[in-house]
C-alpha positions in Angstrom: 28.9 17.8 236.2 28.6 17.3 232.2 25.5 19.0 230.8 23.8 16.2 228.9 22.1 17.7 225.7 20.1 16.1 222.7 19.8 16.8 219.1 22.5 16.2 218.3 23.5 14.0 221.6 26.3 15.2 223.4 27.5 16.3 226.6 29.2 19.6 226.9 31.1 21.3 230.1 32.2 25.2 230.4 35.9 25.4 232.5 36.4 28.4 234.3 39.9 30.0 234.7 41.3 32.7 236.2 44.1 33.3 234.5 44.6 33.2 230.6 48.3 30.9 231.7 46.5 28.5 233.0 44.2 27.8 230.0 47.1 27.1 228.1 48.3 24.5 230.2 44.6 22.8 230.4 44.3 22.9 226.4 48.3 21.1 225.9 46.5 18.2 228.4 43.8 17.8 226.8 45.3 17.8 222.7 47.6 15.0 224.4 44.0 12.9 225.6 42.7 13.5 222.9 45.5 12.2 220.5 46.1 9.1 222.9 42.5 8.2 223.1 41.7 9.2 219.5 38.5 11.1 220.4 38.4 14.9 219.0 35.5 17.1 220.9 34.3 20.6 219.9 36.6 22.9 221.6 36.4 26.9 221.8 37.5 29.0 224.6 37.8 32.9 225.7 39.7 34.5 228.2 38.6 33.2 231.1 36.7 29.5 230.0 37.2 26.7 227.7 33.9 25.0 226.7 34.3 21.1 225.3 31.4 19.2 224.0 31.7 15.3 223.3 29.4 14.3 220.5 27.6 10.5 221.8 27.7 7.4 219.8 24.6 6.4 221.3 21.8 7.9 223.7 24.3 6.9 226.7 27.6 7.8 227.8 29.8 4.9 226.7 32.7 4.0 229.4 35.5 5.4 226.7 33.5 8.9 226.9 32.9 8.9 230.3 36.9 7.5 230.8 37.8 10.7 228.7 35.4 13.2 230.5 36.4 12.4 233.7 40.4 12.4 233.2 39.4 15.9 231.4 37.6 17.1 234.9 40.7 15.8 236.9 43.2 17.8 234.6 40.9 21.2 235.5 41.2 20.3 239.1 45.1 19.8 238.7 45.5 23.2 237.0 
């Protein structure tokens, strides 16, 4: 589940990984999606996690933003 935050409006999620190599695969998939959808979230990562923040254009998640976040979730479950 993505967490909605205010000031600024955004949704964010932290993805946990057991192996660093899985992070690399996940990040490559997210990179390709960003290029395809022209959405560029803030991304940070460490030894066993990736955090993604999507800044919202309005108070509610748009269909495009929702689809984008759902696709990222799907990538996580594929790995």
